[in-house]
N, C-alpha and C positions, 0 to 999 in steps of 0.2 A: 441679076448681076451679070456682068459681061463674062464671056467664056475664057478670056485670056488668063485670069488668075487660076482657073481650074484646069489648065492644060495638064499639069502634073498631078492632078487629084487622082487618088486611087479609091474608087468607091467600092463599098462592100454592103451586103445586106445580111441580116441576121440569119444564122444557121437554123433558127426556129421558123423562118418564113415559109418553109415547105416547098421552096423552089418555084413558087408562082410569080407572076409579074405584078401583083398588087402589093408592092412593097415600097418602103422608103429605103434609099441607099444613103450611106454616110461616108464622107471622106474626112479622115482625121490626120492625114499626113502633111497638111499644109501649115506652115508656121503662122500661128496667130489666127487661124481660121478653121472652122468646121463647116463643111458644105453638105447640104442635104438636097436630094432630088428624088423624083418619082421614077421607079424602075421601069415603068411603062414608056417613059419618054426620056431616055438617057441624054439626048442632045437638046432637050428642052431647058427651061429655066431651073436654076438652083437657088436655094436660100443659103445665106451665109450668116454665121454666128461667131462670136468670140468663143474661145473655149470656156470661159466663165459663164456665158449665157447658155451654152449647151449643157454644161454640168447642172446649172440651175433647172433647166427644162427637164432633163432626165431625172433629177432628184424629185421634182414635182410629179412626174409620171409614176415613179416608183412608190410614192406615198399615196397615190390615188387621187390627186388633186383634180384631175380632169375626168374622173369617172362620172358617168351620168347617173 
């Protein structure tokens, strides 16, 4: 996605991340958009989801749907 919609994004990473740089950062302050990026490359690409898509993904993570 282009950087312009993300100019006002406030990215955060989990307090459980341990302060390392191998994390996913999430911005939820954008209307109608949840942005996700790699903490090692903050100026790199970001993925964009609708809030409903993001809730669905998080719900599936919490139920173990992606556990190997």
